[in-house]
N, C-alpha and C positions, 0 to 999 in steps of 0.2 A: 555500423551494423545494427539492425533492429533486433531486439530481443524482447521476450515476454517472461514474466515470472509471477507465480502465485505465492502469496505470503499468508500464513495463518499465525496470528499473534495471540499468545495467551498471557494471562495475568490480569491486572486491573486495567482493562482497556475499554470497557464500556462505561458510559456515564462520565467520562473525563475529557471529552472533546477529541477523541482519537480520530474519528472519521473526518472531522473538519480539518484537523491538523494534517492528515494524510492528503486530503484534497488540496490544501494550500501548497504543500510540498510538491505535489504532482503538477499543479498549475505553474509554479515557479520553474520547474524543469521541462515543461512542455510535453509531458508523457500522457498516454491515454490509458483508460481502464476504469476500474470502479473499486469502491471500498464499501463493506457492509458488515453489520453485526451478525453473528451467528447465534442460533438459539442456545448453544451451550456456554455462552459468555465470552467466546473468543471473537476476534475480528478477522475477516478475510479481505485481502486486497489483491487485485490483479493489475499489474503495471506493465505497460508496453511502450517501447520507444528506443531511442538511441542507448546503447549499452552504458555509456558513461552517465547519462541522465538517470537510467534505472538504478545504477549503482548508488548514485547520490540519494535517490528516494529511499532505497533500502537502508542506507545509513541513518536517515531520519526516522524511518519506521522502527529501527532497532532502538533508538533513543526515546521516541514517543514524546507526547506533550508533558508539561510539568506535572500534572496530576496522575499520570499513568505509572504503572509498575510492570515492566516487561519481564515475564518469566521465561518465555521461549518464543522463538520465531522459526517456524517451519518454512523452508523455501524449496520450491520445486519449479523447474523450467516449464514453460507453457508454449504452445505454438502461437507465434505472432499472427495476428489477423491482417496486418498492414492496412487497417482502416483508421482514419483520423476521426475518432468518435468523441474526443474530449475525455474528461475524467468526471465521474459522478459518484454521488453518495446514494446508495440503494437502501 
């Protein structure tokens, strides 16, 4: 089953390689979407793919790279696009 989720991650998540970490996790799992810094210091990621793969990416996002400090992760369902767009850093 294809699902999509939007994540907004707060804490020390900018300047610590969070976007590259997320892109690598997404590539390993074969999911699509994007990750980007938000002006308020948080990071947004939209991930779409097989439900189990999206679950594994979510677990990695909740852990983050070594230099990150995750304070909160907001998760909301998104409408799948069903387009194979790859995963990008914006």
